[in-house]
C-alpha positions as CSV (number, residue, x, y, z in Angstrom):
1,X,-24.5,-38.6,47.2
2,X,-26.9,-41.1,45.5
3,X,-25.5,-43.9,43.5
4,X,-27.1,-45.3,40.3
5,X,-27.4,-49.0,39.4
6,X,-24.5,-51.2,40.4
7,X,-22.8,-53.2,37.6
8,X,-23.3,-56.9,37.5
9,X,-20.5,-59.2,38.5
10,X,-18.5,-61.5,36.2
11,X,-15.6,-63.4,37.6
12,X,-13.1,-65.9,36.3
13,X,-11.0,-67.5,39.0
14,X,-8.1,-69.8,39.2
15,X,-7.4,-70.4,42.8
16,X,-5.0,-72.5,45.1
17,X,-5.2,-76.0,46.6
18,X,-8.6,-77.1,47.7
19,X,-10.3,-74.3,45.7
20,X,-11.9,-74.5,42.3
21,X,-9.4,-74.9,39.5
22,X,-11.7,-72.8,37.3
23,X,-14.9,-71.0,37.8
24,X,-17.3,-68.5,36.1
25,X,-19.9,-66.3,37.9
26,X,-22.3,-63.8,36.5
27,X,-24.7,-61.7,38.6
28,X,-27.0,-58.8,38.7
29,X,-27.7,-56.2,41.4
30,X,-30.3,-53.5,42.2
31,X,-30.2,-50.8,44.8
32,X,-32.9,-51.2,47.5
33,X,-31.9,-48.0,49.2
34,X,-29.1,-45.4,49.0
35,X,-25.7,-47.2,49.2
36,X,-27.3,-50.7,49.7
37,X,-27.9,-53.1,46.9
38,X,-29.2,-56.7,46.8
39,X,-27.4,-59.1,44.5
40,X,-28.1,-62.5,42.9
41,X,-25.5,-64.5,41.1
42,X,-25.1,-67.9,39.5
43,X,-21.9,-69.7,38.9
44,X,-20.1,-72.8,37.6
45,X,-17.0,-74.3,39.2
46,X,-14.7,-77.1,38.0
47,X,-12.7,-79.0,40.6
48,X,-10.0,-81.6,40.1
49,X,-9.5,-83.4,43.4
50,X,-7.6,-86.6,43.7
51,X,-10.8,-88.6,43.4
52,X,-11.4,-87.3,39.8
53,X,-12.9,-84.2,38.2
54,X,-16.3,-82.7,39.0
55,X,-18.5,-79.8,38.1
56,X,-20.6,-77.7,40.4
57,X,-23.3,-75.2,40.0
58,X,-24.0,-72.4,42.5
59,X,-26.7,-69.9,43.3
60,X,-26.2,-67.1,45.7
61,X,-28.0,-64.0,47.1
62,X,-26.3,-61.2,48.9
63,X,-26.0,-57.6,50.0
64,X,-23.6,-54.9,48.9
65,X,-23.0,-51.8,51.0
66,X,-21.1,-48.7,49.8
67,X,-19.8,-46.9,52.8
68,X,-19.7,-43.1,52.6
69,X,-16.1,-43.2,51.2
70,X,-16.0,-42.3,47.6
71,X,-13.4,-40.4,45.6
72,X,-12.0,-39.9,42.1
73,X,-8.8,-41.3,40.5
74,X,-8.4,-38.8,37.7
75,X,-11.9,-38.5,36.2
76,X,-13.0,-42.0,37.2
77,X,-15.2,-42.3,40.3
78,X,-14.2,-44.9,42.8
79,X,-16.5,-46.3,45.5
80,X,-15.3,-49.2,47.7
81,X,-17.9,-51.7,48.8
82,X,-18.5,-54.6,51.2
83,X,-20.2,-57.8,50.1
84,X,-21.9,-60.7,52.0
85,X,-23.3,-63.7,50.1
86,X,-25.0,-67.0,51.1
87,X,-26.2,-69.7,48.8
88,X,-26.2,-73.3,47.8
89,X,-23.8,-75.3,45.6
90,X,-24.5,-78.7,44.0
91,X,-21.8,-80.8,42.4
92,X,-21.7,-83.8,40.1
93,X,-20.2,-86.0,42.8
94,X,-19.8,-85.9,46.6
95,X,-17.2,-83.3,47.6
96,X,-15.2,-83.8,49.7
97,X,-15.2,-87.5,49.2
98,X,-17.1,-88.3,52.4
99,X,-19.3,-85.2,52.0
100,X,-22.5,-84.6,50.1
101,X,-23.1,-83.3,46.5
102,X,-25.2,-80.3,47.9
103,X,-23.6,-77.8,50.3
104,X,-24.3,-74.3,51.6
105,X,-21.9,-71.5,50.7
106,X,-20.9,-68.2,52.1
107,X,-18.6,-65.4,51.1
108,X,-17.9,-61.9,52.3
109,X,-15.3,-59.2,51.5
């Protein structure tokens, strides 16, 4: 089975302690071979640590792999996938307090 073009990502998150209080991400993806896509995304995060609020911008590149497990729920096709991202984040102040305003990021799932 050959997949078409993956949909871009758009995420709004509200996460727990130590995580962003609010964030937006938008991205785009393009298949480089069957079942494997390369992704790019940009995001904004708002943190409210004890030292005061700060904003952070993030750029990430990643890979998405669709294993050969696809099925339908009713008439809707479903294709689980695995993601791995790496990037850089820059905040309006040092975060954590003794850290730096620029840090590397990584995500997978």
